[in-house]
N, C-alpha and C positions, 0 to 999 in steps of 0.2 A: 504494500500500500504506500502510495506516495503522498506526503503531506504538502500542504500549500507552502510555498517559499515565502519567507518574510519580505516585506517591502520596507524600504528605508525612507528617510525624509527625502523630499524632492531635491533638496540641495545636495545631499550625499549622493544620490543617484546621478544627478547632473555632473557633479565633480568627477565621479568614477567614469562616467560615459566619456567625458571630454579627455580625461587622462588616457584611457585606452585608445580613443580615436587619434589623439595626437601622437602617442607612442607608435601606433601602427603606421601612421604617416611617416614618422621618422625612420622606421624600418624600411619602408618602401623607398624613401629618398636616399638613404645613406648606408644601409647595412650591407648591401651587395650579397644578399642571401635570398633563398627561396623558402626558408623555414622560419617560422615564428610560433611561439607558444604563448597563450594567454590563460591565466588562471585567476579565479576570483573566489575567495573564501571568507567566511566569517569566523573569527576567533575572539572569544571573550568580548563581544560587542564592538570589535574592531573589524572593519572591512579591510582585507588585504588583497590588492590587485597587482598582478605581476605580468609584465610583458617582457619576453626575452627572445633573443635570436642568436644564431651561431655565425653571425656575419663578421665583418672586418673589425668591429670594436673601435675603441679610441674616441668615443663621444666625449666632448668637453663639457663637464658639469657646469661650467661658467658660461656656456654658450647661451644665446638669447632664448632659444626654444626650451631648453631644459631649465633655465632660470625661471622662466614664466610658468612652466609646469610646477616647479617647486613652490613658487609663490602662491599659486592657486590652491595647491594642496595644504600649504601651511595656513592659508587664510581660513580654511575649514577646520583647523586644529589638528591637521595630519602631518605626515612626514613622508618625504620621498628619498629613497635610497637608490643610488646610481652605481652600478658596477660595470665598467666598460674598459677592458684592457685590450690593447692592439692585438688583433689576431685571435681573440677569445670571445667575440660577440659582446652583446650588451644585455644587461638585465636592469629593468626599472621596476621598483617595488614601491607602491603607494599604500600607506596605512592611514586610515582615518576613522573617526568615530562613526558608528552605524546610524545612530539616532533613529532607530526604527519608528515608523509612523503607524 
């Protein structure tokens, strides 16, 4: 039996939606890969969204796009973790309060 998935506040859902959309756009533009993984989970009332690829890596955390992404997540009370080493792909992990509605 499948139970109904919880819904989150509209602002939490919008923040996660735009994070994933922007991260996928970055993969398409910069990663030079054809593989990407997206995961979304709820842990202790924290939404954890992750987008990772096995592309060229080397994303600059201080670049305009990632800085803007970080600022939007921080404005919601969340945190963005960026792991991107040259030749090892990129992993972006956003964690923010679920604020279930």
